C-alpha positions as CSV (number, residue, x, y, z in Angstrom):
1,X,37.3,-63.4,-48.1
2,X,39.5,-60.6,-46.8
3,X,37.5,-58.0,-48.8
4,X,34.2,-59.5,-47.4
5,X,35.5,-59.3,-43.8
6,X,36.6,-55.7,-44.4
7,X,33.2,-54.8,-45.7
8,X,31.5,-56.4,-42.7
9,X,33.8,-54.5,-40.3
10,X,32.9,-51.2,-42.1
11,X,29.2,-51.9,-41.9
12,X,29.5,-52.8,-38.3
13,X,31.4,-49.6,-37.5
14,X,28.8,-47.5,-39.3
15,X,26.0,-49.3,-37.4
16,X,27.7,-48.6,-34.1
17,X,28.2,-44.9,-35.0
18,X,24.5,-44.7,-36.0
19,X,23.4,-46.3,-32.7
20,X,25.7,-44.1,-30.7
21,X,24.3,-41.0,-32.5
22,X,20.8,-42.1,-31.7
23,X,21.7,-42.6,-28.1
24,X,23.3,-39.2,-27.9
25,X,20.3,-37.5,-29.4
26,X,18.0,-39.3,-27.0
27,X,20.2,-38.3,-24.1
28,X,20.0,-34.6,-25.2
29,X,16.3,-34.8,-25.6
30,X,16.0,-36.3,-22.1
31,X,18.2,-33.5,-20.6
32,X,16.1,-30.9,-22.4
33,X,12.9,-32.3,-20.9
34,X,14.5,-32.1,-17.4
35,X,15.2,-28.4,-17.7
36,X,12.3,-26.4,-16.2
37,X,10.7,-23.9,-18.6
38,X,10.2,-20.5,-16.8
39,X,6.6,-20.0,-16.0
40,X,5.2,-16.5,-16.7
41,X,3.6,-15.3,-13.4
42,X,0.0,-14.2,-13.4
43,X,-0.6,-10.5,-12.8
44,X,-1.2,-9.3,-9.2
45,X,-4.7,-8.4,-8.2
46,X,-6.6,-5.8,-6.0
47,X,-4.1,-3.1,-6.9
48,X,-5.3,0.2,-5.2
49,X,-4.2,3.2,-3.2
50,X,-4.7,3.2,0.6
51,X,-4.2,6.7,1.9
52,X,-4.4,7.9,5.5
53,X,-3.3,11.4,6.5
54,X,-1.8,11.9,3.0
55,X,0.4,8.9,3.3
56,X,-0.4,7.3,-0.1
57,X,0.5,3.7,-0.2
58,X,-0.2,1.3,-3.1
59,X,-1.2,-2.2,-2.0
60,X,-2.0,-5.4,-3.9
61,X,-2.5,-9.1,-3.6
62,X,0.1,-11.6,-5.1
63,X,-0.7,-13.7,-8.2
64,X,-2.4,-17.0,-7.5
65,X,0.2,-19.2,-9.3
66,X,3.4,-18.2,-7.3
67,X,4.4,-17.3,-3.8
68,X,7.9,-16.2,-4.8
69,X,7.6,-13.2,-7.2
70,X,9.0,-9.7,-7.5
71,X,7.2,-6.5,-8.4
72,X,7.8,-3.4,-10.4
73,X,5.8,-0.2,-9.8
74,X,5.3,2.8,-12.1
75,X,3.2,5.9,-11.7
76,X,1.9,8.9,-13.8
77,X,-0.3,12.0,-13.5
78,X,-3.7,11.6,-15.0
79,X,-3.5,12.9,-18.6
80,X,0.2,12.2,-19.0
81,X,1.4,9.7,-21.6
82,X,4.6,8.8,-19.9
83,X,4.9,6.2,-17.1
84,X,7.7,6.7,-14.5
85,X,9.5,4.1,-12.4
86,X,9.1,4.3,-8.6
87,X,12.9,3.9,-7.9
88,X,12.6,2.2,-4.6
89,X,9.8,-0.2,-5.8
90,X,11.6,-2.1,-8.6
91,X,12.1,-5.8,-8.1
92,X,10.7,-5.7,-4.6
93,X,9.2,-8.7,-2.7
94,X,6.8,-6.6,-0.5
95,X,3.2,-6.1,-1.4
96,X,3.2,-2.4,-0.8
97,X,4.8,0.7,-2.2
98,X,4.8,4.2,-0.6
99,X,4.1,6.8,-3.4
100,X,3.6,9.7,-1.0
101,X,6.5,11.6,-2.4
102,X,5.4,11.5,-6.1
103,X,1.7,11.9,-5.4
104,X,1.9,14.9,-3.0
105,X,0.2,17.6,-5.2
106,X,-3.4,17.8,-3.9
107,X,-4.5,19.4,-7.2
108,X,-3.6,16.3,-9.3
109,X,-5.1,12.9,-10.0
110,X,-2.8,9.9,-10.3
111,X,-2.5,6.4,-11.6
112,X,-0.1,3.6,-10.6
113,X,0.5,0.3,-12.3
114,X,2.2,-2.9,-11.3
115,X,3.6,-6.1,-12.8
116,X,5.0,-9.3,-11.3
117,X,8.2,-11.1,-12.4
118,X,9.8,-14.4,-11.7
119,X,13.2,-14.3,-9.7
120,X,14.4,-17.3,-11.8
121,X,13.9,-15.4,-15.1
122,X,14.1,-11.6,-15.3
123,X,12.5,-11.8,-18.7
124,X,9.4,-13.6,-17.4
125,X,7.0,-10.8,-16.5
126,X,3.3,-10.6,-16.1
127,X,1.0,-8.0,-17.8
128,X,0.7,-4.6,-16.1
129,X,-2.3,-4.1,-13.8
130,X,-3.7,-0.5,-13.5
131,X,-4.9,1.0,-10.2
132,X,-8.1,3.1,-10.0
133,X,-7.6,6.8,-10.4
134,X,-6.4,8.4,-7.2
135,X,-6.7,11.9,-5.7
136,X,-4.9,12.7,-2.4
137,X,-7.3,15.5,-1.8
138,X,-10.5,13.5,-2.2
139,X,-9.4,9.9,-1.4
140,X,-7.2,10.3,1.7
141,X,-8.8,9.4,5.0
142,X,-8.0,11.1,8.3
143,X,-7.1,9.6,11.6
144,X,-8.4,10.9,14.8
145,X,-6.7,14.0,16.3
146,X,-4.3,13.9,19.3
147,X,-6.1,14.7,22.5
148,X,-4.6,16.4,25.6
149,X,-6.4,17.0,28.9
150,X,-5.4,19.3,31.8
151,X,-7.3,20.0,35.0
152,X,-7.3,23.5,36.5
153,X,-9.3,25.5,39.0
154,X,-11.5,26.7,36.1
155,X,-12.3,23.2,34.9
156,X,-10.9,20.8,32.3
157,X,-8.9,22.2,29.4
158,X,-9.3,20.0,26.3
159,X,-6.8,20.5,23.5
160,X,-6.9,18.8,20.1
161,X,-4.1,18.7,17.5
162,X,-3.8,17.2,14.1
163,X,-1.1,14.7,13.3
164,X,2.0,16.5,11.9
165,X,1.5,15.3,8.3
166,X,-2.1,16.6,8.3
167,X,-1.2,19.9,9.9
168,X,1.5,20.6,7.3
169,X,-0.7,19.8,4.3
170,X,-3.6,21.8,5.6
171,X,-1.5,24.9,6.1
172,X,-0.5,24.9,2.4
173,X,-4.0,24.2,1.0
174,X,-7.6,25.4,1.1
175,X,-8.8,22.3,2.8
176,X,-8.3,23.4,6.4
177,X,-11.9,24.8,6.7
178,X,-13.3,21.5,5.5
179,X,-11.8,19.5,8.3
180,X,-13.3,19.7,11.8
181,X,-12.9,17.8,15.0
182,X,-15.7,16.4,17.2
183,X,-14.8,16.1,20.9
184,X,-17.1,13.9,22.9
185,X,-17.6,14.2,26.7
186,X,-18.7,10.8,27.8
187,X,-21.4,10.7,30.5
188,X,-23.2,8.0,32.5
189,X,-25.7,5.6,30.9
190,X,-24.3,6.3,27.4
191,X,-25.0,10.0,27.5
192,X,-22.5,12.3,25.9
193,X,-22.0,16.0,25.0
194,X,-20.4,17.0,21.7
195,X,-18.0,19.9,21.0
196,X,-16.8,20.9,17.6
197,X,-13.4,22.5,16.9
198,X,-11.8,23.6,13.6
199,X,-8.7,22.0,12.2
200,X,-5.9,21.9,13.0
201,X,-5.5,22.8,16.7
202,X,-7.7,24.4,19.3
203,X,-9.1,24.0,22.8
204,X,-12.2,24.0,24.8
205,X,-12.7,24.6,28.5
206,X,-15.3,22.4,30.3
207,X,-16.0,24.5,33.4
208,X,-19.3,23.1,34.8
209,X,-17.7,20.2,36.5
210,X,-17.7,18.7,40.0
211,X,-14.6,18.6,42.0
212,X,-12.7,15.3,42.5
213,X,-14.7,13.8,39.6
214,X,-13.5,11.7,36.7
215,X,-14.3,12.8,33.2
216,X,-13.6,11.0,30.0
217,X,-13.3,12.2,26.4
218,X,-12.9,10.9,22.8
219,X,-12.1,12.8,19.6
220,X,-12.9,12.2,15.9
221,X,-12.0,13.8,12.6
222,X,-14.7,14.8,10.1
223,X,-13.8,15.7,6.5
224,X,-16.9,17.6,5.5
225,X,-16.2,17.9,1.7
226,X,-15.1,14.3,1.3
227,X,-17.8,12.9,3.6
228,X,-15.2,10.9,5.6
229,X,-15.3,10.4,9.3
230,X,-12.5,8.7,11.3
231,X,-13.1,6.2,14.0
232,X,-13.1,7.7,17.5
233,X,-9.8,7.9,19.1
234,X,-9.0,6.1,22.4
235,X,-10.8,7.3,25.5
236,X,-8.8,9.6,27.7
237,X,-9.8,10.5,31.3
238,X,-8.9,13.0,33.9
239,X,-10.0,13.8,37.5
240,X,-10.9,17.3,38.4
241,X,-9.1,19.2,41.2
């Protein structure tokens, strides 16, 4: 009887250990199910350069499946095999990256690419998305020139001046002759007179004017080779002496 009781105790102990092991395994499985698996973000979209006055900014739209992602940006010259990191645009949360410094040569064409990553898992990254090929020479758009008016006994002196970034670039390239400025003298009933000035600074004198009369002007940039026209700048007015 003592041996039988001992056998029963041994079997009971083994059963309890087996049940405990099953419970522990089930607990581990439940904990694993509760741990969130990192989700690989979708790639960003609409990746393209937006360039005004040679300020070359890459812009994009965020992926659809996440509002909290980080981005890595790389660039290269067209024809090169090697991609280079944009140092200040690694792991950023913004949806823009200024590449003006690395895409400043007007003779070159460039590419940029972009990927998204999850802040919760640095190893969870999307595929790279390539921008269209970009040329600062052909693809930049120009803003309207700065307009300055002065009244004198001879009439109205109208001066135009390019924004500083444009003037600097034009001085070191052959593009200066291709950029001109239209200056519009606004008249009554929608009538206007147009004057053309070369880039990047100059003046005209409007001398057939009445005394004590208000005259208003607008200015516009015209890139003849690229076929780009800026919007007209704000209206500026002056009253003659």
